[in-house]
All heavy atoms as TSV, in Angstrom:
chain	resi	resn	atom	element	x	y	z
A	1	MET	N	N	109.183	102.041	115.860
A	1	MET	CA	C	108.332	100.873	115.882
A	1	MET	C	C	107.091	101.118	116.741
A	1	MET	O	O	106.008	100.732	116.376
A	1	MET	CB	C	109.149	99.686	116.392
A	1	MET	CG	C	108.406	98.397	116.355
A	1	MET	SD	S	108.374	97.777	114.675
A	1	MET	CE	C	108.079	96.099	114.977
A	2	MET	N	N	107.290	101.753	117.887
A	2	MET	CA	C	106.166	102.022	118.780
A	2	MET	C	C	105.191	102.996	118.142
A	2	MET	O	O	103.984	102.851	118.306
A	2	MET	CB	C	106.690	102.562	120.114
A	2	MET	CG	C	105.661	102.527	121.185
A	2	MET	SD	S	105.216	100.826	121.544
A	2	MET	CE	C	105.063	100.900	123.278
A	3	GLU	N	N	105.713	103.985	117.390
A	3	GLU	CA	C	104.841	104.937	116.695
A	3	GLU	C	C	103.976	104.227	115.670
A	3	GLU	O	O	102.792	104.510	115.555
A	3	GLU	CB	C	105.665	106.017	115.991
A	3	GLU	CG	C	106.084	107.145	116.865
A	3	GLU	CD	C	106.844	108.204	116.082
A	3	GLU	OE1	O	106.484	108.477	114.932
A	3	GLU	OE2	O	107.798	108.739	116.640
A	4	GLU	N	N	104.590	103.298	114.920
A	4	GLU	CA	C	103.852	102.540	113.911
A	4	GLU	C	C	102.757	101.711	114.562
A	4	GLU	O	O	101.646	101.640	114.040
A	4	GLU	CB	C	104.793	101.622	113.130
A	4	GLU	CG	C	105.765	102.359	112.257
A	4	GLU	CD	C	106.805	101.446	111.633
A	4	GLU	OE1	O	106.661	100.203	111.714
A	4	GLU	OE2	O	107.766	101.974	111.074
A	5	ARG	N	N	103.079	101.098	115.677
A	5	ARG	CA	C	102.095	100.280	116.393
A	5	ARG	C	C	100.931	101.148	116.869
A	5	ARG	O	O	99.770	100.757	116.767
A	5	ARG	CB	C	102.766	99.586	117.575
A	5	ARG	CG	C	101.868	98.631	118.283
A	5	ARG	CD	C	102.676	97.790	119.276
A	5	ARG	NE	N	101.792	97.111	120.163
A	5	ARG	CZ	C	101.758	97.277	121.474
A	5	ARG	NH1	N	102.617	98.091	122.048
A	5	ARG	NH2	N	100.912	96.628	122.219
A	6	GLY	N	N	101.238	102.330	117.379
A	6	GLY	CA	C	100.196	103.243	117.832
A	6	GLY	C	C	99.319	103.713	116.685
A	6	GLY	O	O	98.097	103.803	116.833
A	7	ALA	N	N	99.930	103.995	115.541
A	7	ALA	CA	C	99.163	104.432	114.371
A	7	ALA	C	C	98.274	103.298	113.870
A	7	ALA	O	O	97.119	103.532	113.487
A	7	ALA	CB	C	100.106	104.901	113.265
A	8	LEU	N	N	98.788	102.088	113.890
A	8	LEU	CA	C	98.000	100.936	113.466
A	8	LEU	C	C	96.826	100.718	114.413
A	8	LEU	O	O	95.694	100.500	113.977
A	8	LEU	CB	C	98.882	99.683	113.404
A	8	LEU	CG	C	98.224	98.412	112.906
A	8	LEU	CD1	C	97.700	98.588	111.486
A	8	LEU	CD2	C	99.211	97.262	112.958
A	9	MET	N	N	97.079	100.818	115.704
A	9	MET	CA	C	96.022	100.670	116.712
A	9	MET	C	C	94.942	101.726	116.514
A	9	MET	O	O	93.749	101.427	116.552
A	9	MET	CB	C	96.612	100.784	118.113
A	9	MET	CG	C	95.585	100.708	119.216
A	9	MET	SD	S	94.898	99.089	119.464
A	9	MET	CE	C	96.298	98.301	120.213
A	10	GLU	N	N	95.352	102.960	116.273
A	10	GLU	CA	C	94.392	104.042	116.054
A	10	GLU	C	C	93.576	103.791	114.789
A	10	GLU	O	O	92.362	104.024	114.768
A	10	GLU	CB	C	95.119	105.384	115.965
A	10	GLU	CG	C	94.204	106.577	115.966
A	10	GLU	CD	C	93.311	106.663	117.201
A	10	GLU	OE1	O	93.725	106.268	118.301
A	10	GLU	OE2	O	92.160	107.133	117.047
A	11	ALA	N	N	94.213	103.297	113.727
A	11	ALA	CA	C	93.502	102.995	112.484
A	11	ALA	C	C	92.469	101.893	112.693
A	11	ALA	O	O	91.350	101.968	112.165
A	11	ALA	CB	C	94.490	102.600	111.391
A	12	VAL	N	N	92.828	100.886	113.468
A	12	VAL	CA	C	91.887	99.805	113.775
A	12	VAL	C	C	90.683	100.365	114.529
A	12	VAL	O	O	89.531	100.073	114.197
A	12	VAL	CB	C	92.580	98.678	114.575
A	12	VAL	CG1	C	91.569	97.757	115.238
A	12	VAL	CG2	C	93.509	97.883	113.673
A	13	LYS	N	N	90.941	101.183	115.527
A	13	LYS	CA	C	89.853	101.763	116.325
A	13	LYS	C	C	88.946	102.642	115.477
A	13	LYS	O	O	87.723	102.630	115.639
A	13	LYS	CB	C	90.412	102.571	117.493
A	13	LYS	CG	C	91.021	101.701	118.573
A	13	LYS	CD	C	91.599	102.570	119.672
A	13	LYS	CE	C	92.244	101.762	120.763
A	13	LYS	NZ	N	92.820	102.620	121.815
A	14	GLN	N	N	89.527	103.415	114.560
A	14	GLN	CA	C	88.726	104.302	113.713
A	14	GLN	C	C	87.908	103.520	112.692
A	14	GLN	O	O	86.798	103.924	112.360
A	14	GLN	CB	C	89.618	105.322	113.019
A	14	GLN	CG	C	90.132	106.386	113.954
A	14	GLN	CD	C	90.976	107.429	113.242
A	14	GLN	OE1	O	91.130	107.414	112.033
A	14	GLN	NE2	N	91.544	108.337	114.009
A	15	ALA	N	N	88.452	102.411	112.191
A	15	ALA	CA	C	87.746	101.612	111.196
A	15	ALA	C	C	86.660	100.746	111.829
A	15	ALA	O	O	85.697	100.359	111.160
A	15	ALA	CB	C	88.735	100.736	110.427
A	16	ALA	N	N	86.804	100.440	113.105
A	16	ALA	CA	C	85.851	99.573	113.800
A	16	ALA	C	C	84.527	100.297	114.027
A	16	ALA	O	O	84.477	101.523	114.118
A	16	ALA	CB	C	86.438	99.121	115.134
A	17	VAL	N	N	83.467	99.507	114.100
A	17	VAL	CA	C	82.132	100.048	114.373
A	17	VAL	C	C	81.472	99.226	115.467
A	17	VAL	O	O	81.821	98.064	115.684
A	17	VAL	CB	C	81.238	100.054	113.113
A	17	VAL	CG1	C	81.786	100.972	112.052
A	17	VAL	CG2	C	81.064	98.659	112.561
A	18	GLU	N	N	80.507	99.838	116.140
A	18	GLU	CA	C	79.769	99.110	117.167
A	18	GLU	C	C	78.559	98.457	116.532
A	18	GLU	O	O	77.787	99.111	115.820
A	18	GLU	CB	C	79.336	100.038	118.295
A	18	GLU	CG	C	78.668	99.276	119.412
A	18	GLU	CD	C	78.344	100.135	120.612
A	18	GLU	OE1	O	78.884	101.240	120.731
A	18	GLU	OE2	O	77.535	99.670	121.431
A	19	ARG	N	N	78.431	97.155	116.767
A	19	ARG	CA	C	77.284	96.397	116.269
A	19	ARG	C	C	76.801	95.498	117.395
A	19	ARG	O	O	77.585	94.750	117.965
A	19	ARG	CB	C	77.680	95.513	115.087
A	19	ARG	CG	C	78.029	96.268	113.850
A	19	ARG	CD	C	78.279	95.293	112.693
A	19	ARG	NE	N	78.618	96.068	111.513
A	19	ARG	CZ	C	79.732	95.908	110.813
A	19	ARG	NH1	N	80.599	94.978	111.139
A	19	ARG	NH2	N	79.970	96.666	109.773
A	20	GLU	N	N	75.535	95.601	117.687
A	20	GLU	CA	C	74.916	94.721	118.678
A	20	GLU	C	C	75.694	94.678	119.990
A	20	GLU	O	O	75.922	93.611	120.561
A	20	GLU	CB	C	74.749	93.320	118.092
A	20	GLU	CG	C	73.863	93.309	116.866
A	20	GLU	CD	C	73.828	91.950	116.164
A	20	GLU	OE1	O	74.454	90.987	116.658
A	20	GLU	OE2	O	73.177	91.879	115.117
A	21	GLY	N	N	76.160	95.830	120.422
A	21	GLY	CA	C	76.827	95.938	121.705
A	21	GLY	C	C	78.283	95.506	121.728
A	21	GLY	O	O	78.871	95.371	122.791
A	22	ARG	N	N	78.889	95.279	120.566
A	22	ARG	CA	C	80.317	94.932	120.531
A	22	ARG	C	C	81.006	95.702	119.414
A	22	ARG	O	O	80.378	96.083	118.435
A	22	ARG	CB	C	80.541	93.431	120.394
A	22	ARG	CG	C	79.951	92.842	119.167
A	22	ARG	CD	C	80.051	91.333	119.175
A	22	ARG	NE	N	79.627	90.876	117.854
A	22	ARG	CZ	C	80.039	89.804	117.266
A	22	ARG	NH1	N	80.897	89.014	117.859
A	22	ARG	NH2	N	79.612	89.470	116.084
A	23	ILE	N	N	82.284	95.931	119.592
A	23	ILE	CA	C	83.069	96.668	118.610
A	23	ILE	C	C	83.617	95.659	117.604
A	23	ILE	O	O	84.244	94.677	117.983
A	23	ILE	CB	C	84.229	97.431	119.288
A	23	ILE	CG1	C	83.709	98.310	120.430
A	23	ILE	CG2	C	84.990	98.263	118.264
A	23	ILE	CD1	C	82.720	99.365	120.015
A	24	THR	N	N	83.352	95.914	116.315
A	24	THR	CA	C	83.729	94.953	115.282
A	24	THR	C	C	84.464	95.626	114.130
A	24	THR	O	O	84.369	96.833	113.921
A	24	THR	CB	C	82.489	94.241	114.715
A	24	THR	OG1	O	81.652	95.202	114.071
A	24	THR	CG2	C	81.707	93.521	115.799
A	25	LEU	N	N	85.171	94.790	113.391
A	25	LEU	CA	C	85.874	95.219	112.185
A	25	LEU	C	C	85.711	94.094	111.173
A	25	LEU	O	O	85.975	92.938	111.505
A	25	LEU	CB	C	87.358	95.444	112.489
A	25	LEU	CG	C	88.230	95.946	111.350
A	25	LEU	CD1	C	87.846	97.379	110.966
A	25	LEU	CD2	C	89.697	95.892	111.733
A	26	SER	N	N	85.254	94.429	109.990
A	26	SER	CA	C	85.097	93.382	108.984
A	26	SER	C	C	86.469	92.913	108.518
A	26	SER	O	O	87.459	93.650	108.575
A	26	SER	CB	C	84.288	93.891	107.789
A	26	SER	OG	O	85.061	94.773	106.999
A	27	CYS	N	N	86.512	91.701	108.055
A	27	CYS	CA	C	87.758	91.128	107.549
A	27	CYS	C	C	88.298	91.993	106.402
A	27	CYS	O	O	89.489	92.269	106.341
A	27	CYS	CB	C	87.489	89.700	107.089
A	27	CYS	SG	S	88.954	88.728	106.771
A	28	ALA	N	N	87.412	92.427	105.514
A	28	ALA	CA	C	87.838	93.264	104.388
A	28	ALA	C	C	88.469	94.562	104.881
A	28	ALA	O	O	89.485	95.020	104.338
A	28	ALA	CB	C	86.655	93.552	103.474
A	29	GLU	N	N	87.906	95.164	105.929
A	29	GLU	CA	C	88.478	96.387	106.498
A	29	GLU	C	C	89.826	96.108	107.141
A	29	GLU	O	O	90.748	96.925	107.059
A	29	GLU	CB	C	87.529	97.017	107.519
A	29	GLU	CG	C	86.387	97.782	106.899
A	29	GLU	CD	C	86.829	99.053	106.205
A	29	GLU	OE1	O	87.799	99.709	106.648
A	29	GLU	OE2	O	86.204	99.394	105.191
A	30	ALA	N	N	89.966	94.961	107.781
A	30	ALA	CA	C	91.248	94.587	108.384
A	30	ALA	C	C	92.320	94.473	107.301
A	30	ALA	O	O	93.444	94.952	107.479
A	30	ALA	CB	C	91.112	93.277	109.148
A	31	PHE	N	N	91.974	93.864	106.162
A	31	PHE	CA	C	92.909	93.770	105.044
A	31	PHE	C	C	93.272	95.168	104.542
A	31	PHE	O	O	94.433	95.444	104.233
A	31	PHE	CB	C	92.303	92.950	103.898
A	31	PHE	CG	C	92.558	91.477	103.996
A	31	PHE	CD1	C	91.816	90.679	104.855
A	31	PHE	CD2	C	93.536	90.872	103.219
A	31	PHE	CE1	C	92.039	89.323	104.943
A	31	PHE	CE2	C	93.774	89.510	103.290
A	31	PHE	CZ	C	93.026	88.729	104.157
A	32	ALA	N	N	92.276	96.062	104.456
A	32	ALA	CA	C	92.513	97.423	103.971
A	32	ALA	C	C	93.454	98.180	104.913
A	32	ALA	O	O	94.349	98.898	104.454
A	32	ALA	CB	C	91.189	98.167	103.812
A	33	VAL	N	N	93.258	98.033	106.210
A	33	VAL	CA	C	94.133	98.693	107.186
A	33	VAL	C	C	95.560	98.157	107.032
A	33	VAL	O	O	96.524	98.930	107.027
A	33	VAL	CB	C	93.610	98.493	108.633
A	33	VAL	CG1	C	94.645	98.924	109.659
A	33	VAL	CG2	C	92.306	99.253	108.834
A	34	ALA	N	N	95.688	96.857	106.875
A	34	ALA	CA	C	97.017	96.253	106.705
A	34	ALA	C	C	97.705	96.806	105.461
A	34	ALA	O	O	98.887	97.167	105.512
A	34	ALA	CB	C	96.900	94.733	106.612
A	35	ARG	N	N	96.974	96.897	104.363
A	35	ARG	CA	C	97.553	97.442	103.127
A	35	ARG	C	C	97.965	98.896	103.305
A	35	ARG	O	O	99.053	99.296	102.899
A	35	ARG	CB	C	96.548	97.342	101.969
A	35	ARG	CG	C	96.552	96.014	101.261
A	35	ARG	CD	C	95.739	96.053	99.978
A	35	ARG	NE	N	94.363	96.512	100.152
A	35	ARG	CZ	C	93.342	95.743	100.507
A	35	ARG	NH1	N	93.523	94.459	100.734
A	35	ARG	NH2	N	92.138	96.240	100.630
A	36	LYS	N	N	97.100	99.682	103.905
A	36	LYS	CA	C	97.363	101.114	104.085
A	36	LYS	C	C	98.636	101.359	104.896
A	36	LYS	O	O	99.401	102.267	104.592
A	36	LYS	CB	C	96.176	101.785	104.777
A	36	LYS	CG	C	96.359	103.260	105.000
A	36	LYS	CD	C	95.138	103.891	105.623
A	36	LYS	CE	C	95.376	105.368	105.859
A	36	LYS	NZ	N	94.220	106.013	106.471
A	37	PHE	N	N	98.870	100.526	105.900
A	37	PHE	CA	C	100.013	100.729	106.781
A	37	PHE	C	C	101.197	99.835	106.435
A	37	PHE	O	O	102.224	99.887	107.114
A	37	PHE	CB	C	99.599	100.521	108.243
A	37	PHE	CG	C	98.805	101.691	108.764
A	37	PHE	CD1	C	97.439	101.738	108.584
A	37	PHE	CD2	C	99.437	102.750	109.385
A	37	PHE	CE1	C	96.698	102.818	109.033
A	37	PHE	CE2	C	98.710	103.825	109.840
A	37	PHE	CZ	C	97.335	103.868	109.654
A	38	GLY	N	N	101.038	99.018	105.399
A	38	GLY	CA	C	102.120	98.100	105.048
A	38	GLY	C	C	102.406	97.130	106.179
A	38	GLY	O	O	103.536	96.709	106.385
A	39	ALA	N	N	101.362	96.796	106.919
A	39	ALA	CA	C	101.489	95.928	108.088
A	39	ALA	C	C	101.041	94.508	107.733
A	39	ALA	O	O	100.275	94.306	106.796
A	39	ALA	CB	C	100.623	96.464	109.230
A	40	SER	N	N	101.505	93.568	108.509
A	40	SER	CA	C	101.072	92.187	108.317
A	40	SER	C	C	99.657	92.023	108.879
A	40	SER	O	O	99.216	92.797	109.738
A	40	SER	CB	C	102.017	91.225	109.033
A	40	SER	OG	O	101.876	91.344	110.433
A	41	LEU	N	N	98.983	90.997	108.401
A	41	LEU	CA	C	97.658	90.695	108.941
A	41	LEU	C	C	97.762	90.274	110.403
A	41	LEU	O	O	96.856	90.560	111.196
A	41	LEU	CB	C	96.975	89.609	108.107
A	41	LEU	CG	C	96.628	90.038	106.685
A	41	LEU	CD1	C	96.097	88.854	105.893
A	41	LEU	CD2	C	95.630	91.174	106.679
A	42	ASP	N	N	98.881	89.646	110.765
A	42	ASP	CA	C	99.104	89.290	112.170
A	42	ASP	C	C	99.146	90.536	113.046
A	42	ASP	O	O	98.598	90.549	114.148
A	42	ASP	CB	C	100.409	88.513	112.337
A	42	ASP	CG	C	100.310	87.080	111.851
A	42	ASP	OD1	O	99.183	86.568	111.695
A	42	ASP	OD2	O	101.367	86.484	111.622
A	43	ALA	N	N	99.807	91.589	112.558
A	43	ALA	CA	C	99.904	92.835	113.320
A	43	ALA	C	C	98.529	93.474	113.485
A	43	ALA	O	O	98.202	93.984	114.561
A	43	ALA	CB	C	100.867	93.806	112.646
A	44	VAL	N	N	97.723	93.442	112.432
A	44	VAL	CA	C	96.364	93.995	112.516
A	44	VAL	C	C	95.540	93.152	113.484
A	44	VAL	O	O	94.805	93.690	114.324
A	44	VAL	CB	C	95.697	94.068	111.128
A	44	VAL	CG1	C	94.236	94.493	111.244
A	44	VAL	CG2	C	96.453	95.029	110.233
A	45	GLY	N	N	95.667	91.841	113.411
A	45	GLY	CA	C	94.953	90.960	114.336
A	45	GLY	C	C	95.351	91.216	115.779
A	45	GLY	O	O	94.497	91.249	116.674
A	46	ALA	N	N	96.634	91.413	116.017
A	46	ALA	CA	C	97.115	91.710	117.373
A	46	ALA	C	C	96.549	93.042	117.866
A	46	ALA	O	O	96.154	93.157	119.029
A	46	ALA	CB	C	98.638	91.726	117.406
A	47	ALA	N	N	96.503	94.033	116.973
A	47	ALA	CA	C	95.930	95.331	117.348
A	47	ALA	C	C	94.450	95.180	117.677
A	47	ALA	O	O	93.959	95.779	118.639
A	47	ALA	CB	C	96.127	96.344	116.219
A	48	CYS	N	N	93.749	94.364	116.903
A	48	CYS	CA	C	92.332	94.111	117.192
A	48	CYS	C	C	92.173	93.443	118.552
A	48	CYS	O	O	91.310	93.839	119.340
A	48	CYS	CB	C	91.711	93.227	116.106
A	48	CYS	SG	S	91.438	94.060	114.537
A	49	ASN	N	N	92.991	92.446	118.824
A	49	ASN	CA	C	92.919	91.764	120.120
A	49	ASN	C	C	93.177	92.733	121.264
A	49	ASN	O	O	92.445	92.744	122.255
A	49	ASN	CB	C	93.923	90.609	120.182
A	49	ASN	CG	C	93.477	89.417	119.383
A	49	ASN	OD1	O	92.299	89.247	119.070
A	49	ASN	ND2	N	94.434	88.580	119.024
A	50	GLU	N	N	94.191	93.554	121.111
A	50	GLU	CA	C	94.548	94.506	122.173
A	50	GLU	C	C	93.447	95.536	122.402
A	50	GLU	O	O	93.195	95.954	123.527
A	50	GLU	CB	C	95.863	95.201	121.821
A	50	GLU	CG	C	96.431	96.012	122.946
A	50	GLU	CD	C	97.810	96.558	122.641
A	50	GLU	OE1	O	98.564	95.922	121.875
A	50	GLU	OE2	O	98.126	97.643	123.171
A	51	ALA	N	N	92.780	95.930	121.319
A	51	ALA	CA	C	91.718	96.935	121.408
A	51	ALA	C	C	90.348	96.305	121.663
A	51	ALA	O	O	89.340	97.016	121.706
A	51	ALA	CB	C	91.674	97.757	120.123
A	52	HIS	N	N	90.300	94.982	121.815
A	52	HIS	CA	C	89.044	94.250	122.040
A	52	HIS	C	C	88.064	94.446	120.891
A	52	HIS	O	O	86.866	94.618	121.097
A	52	HIS	CB	C	88.411	94.645	123.374
A	52	HIS	CG	C	89.333	94.479	124.531
A	52	HIS	ND1	N	89.690	93.245	125.031
A	52	HIS	CD2	C	90.021	95.384	125.259
A	52	HIS	CE1	C	90.538	93.407	126.025
A	52	HIS	NE2	N	90.770	94.695	126.187
A	53	VAL	N	N	88.607	94.440	119.667
A	53	VAL	CA	C	87.804	94.562	118.452
A	53	VAL	C	C	87.660	93.171	117.858
A	53	VAL	O	O	88.654	92.475	117.651
A	53	VAL	CB	C	88.486	95.512	117.432
A	53	VAL	CG1	C	87.745	95.516	116.115
A	53	VAL	CG2	C	88.584	96.923	118.004
A	54	LYS	N	N	86.424	92.768	117.597
A	54	LYS	CA	C	86.155	91.446	117.036
A	54	LYS	C	C	86.130	91.525	115.511
A	54	LYS	O	O	85.528	92.428	114.935
A	54	LYS	CB	C	84.797	90.915	117.517
A	54	LYS	CG	C	84.698	90.774	119.009
A	54	LYS	CD	C	85.585	89.667	119.498
A	54	LYS	CE	C	85.447	89.502	120.996
A	54	LYS	NZ	N	86.441	88.646	121.564
A	55	ILE	N	N	86.775	90.561	114.861
A	55	ILE	CA	C	86.736	90.469	113.404
A	55	ILE	C	C	85.431	89.783	113.010
A	55	ILE	O	O	85.085	88.739	113.564
A	55	ILE	CB	C	87.928	89.645	112.857
A	55	ILE	CG1	C	89.257	90.266	113.260
A	55	ILE	CG2	C	87.820	89.474	111.347
A	55	ILE	CD1	C	89.590	91.561	112.577
A	56	VAL	N	N	84.718	90.366	112.048
A	56	VAL	CA	C	83.462	89.794	111.558
A	56	VAL	C	C	83.501	89.699	110.041
A	56	VAL	O	O	84.359	90.288	109.396
A	56	VAL	CB	C	82.239	90.632	111.997
A	56	VAL	CG1	C	82.078	90.602	113.514
A	56	VAL	CG2	C	82.342	92.059	111.509
A	57	HIS	N	N	82.563	88.962	109.493
A	57	HIS	CA	C	82.452	88.784	108.046
A	57	HIS	C	C	83.765	88.282	107.462
A	57	HIS	O	O	84.262	88.785	106.460
A	57	HIS	CB	C	82.011	90.073	107.342
A	57	HIS	CG	C	80.761	90.650	107.900
A	57	HIS	ND1	N	79.558	89.999	107.842
A	57	HIS	CD2	C	80.525	91.804	108.557
A	57	HIS	CE1	C	78.630	90.735	108.431
A	57	HIS	NE2	N	79.196	91.839	108.881
A	58	CYS	N	N	84.313	87.269	108.133
A	58	CYS	CA	C	85.591	86.705	107.709
A	58	CYS	C	C	85.474	86.190	106.283
A	58	CYS	O	O	84.519	85.493	105.938
A	58	CYS	CB	C	86.008	85.583	108.638
A	58	CYS	SG	S	87.549	84.778	108.153
A	59	GLN	N	N	86.428	86.523	105.466
A	59	GLN	CA	C	86.411	86.123	104.068
A	59	GLN	C	C	86.620	84.620	103.917
A	59	GLN	O	O	86.315	84.060	102.881
A	59	GLN	CB	C	87.471	86.902	103.294
A	59	GLN	CG	C	87.119	88.380	103.236
A	59	GLN	CD	C	88.243	89.244	102.713
A	59	GLN	OE1	O	89.410	89.045	103.029
A	59	GLN	NE2	N	87.881	90.216	101.913
A	60	LEU	N	N	87.132	83.951	104.944
A	60	LEU	CA	C	87.300	82.510	104.923
A	60	LEU	C	C	86.171	81.786	105.660
A	60	LEU	O	O	86.103	80.573	105.667
A	60	LEU	CB	C	88.632	82.109	105.576
A	60	LEU	CG	C	89.887	82.647	104.888
A	60	LEU	CD1	C	91.113	82.284	105.714
A	60	LEU	CD2	C	90.010	82.080	103.488
A	61	GLY	N	N	85.302	82.568	106.298
A	61	GLY	CA	C	84.211	81.978	107.048
A	61	GLY	C	C	84.603	81.508	108.442
A	61	GLY	O	O	83.859	80.786	109.091
A	62	CYS	N	N	85.774	81.957	108.913
A	62	CYS	CA	C	86.265	81.512	110.225
A	62	CYS	C	C	85.595	82.242	111.383
A	62	CYS	O	O	85.371	81.661	112.430
A	62	CYS	CB	C	87.775	81.707	110.327
A	62	CYS	SG	S	88.706	80.738	109.129
A	63	PHE	N	N	85.317	83.513	111.208
A	63	PHE	CA	C	84.749	84.335	112.293
A	63	PHE	C	C	83.428	84.902	111.818
A	63	PHE	O	O	83.332	85.427	110.729
A	63	PHE	CB	C	85.697	85.479	112.662
A	63	PHE	CG	C	87.082	85.021	112.998
A	63	PHE	CD1	C	88.095	85.122	112.069
A	63	PHE	CD2	C	87.371	84.481	114.235
A	63	PHE	CE1	C	89.390	84.709	112.365
A	63	PHE	CE2	C	88.654	84.057	114.540
A	63	PHE	CZ	C	89.651	84.169	113.605
A	64	LYS	N	N	82.422	84.802	112.661
A	64	LYS	CA	C	81.108	85.331	112.287
A	64	LYS	C	C	80.587	86.262	113.346
A	64	LYS	O	O	80.976	86.273	114.440
A	64	LYS	CB	C	80.138	84.196	112.071
A	64	LYS	CG	C	80.635	83.317	110.947
A	64	LYS	CD	C	79.621	82.332	110.527
A	64	LYS	CE	C	80.280	81.510	109.464
A	64	LYS	NZ	N	79.571	80.911	108.518
């Protein structure tokens, strides 16, 4: 379980980009990471929170 969490965290960090002085990940990329790892969106969100990665371009318009 810990290995999976570490791999998910690393995938989030690799997919994230720096924009305007903050590290971000688009909602579409977050969905792609979740699919690739067979992880829940909650798990990807938790990894983003832990890595201080902000979700942007939310497909629901929740995060901008």
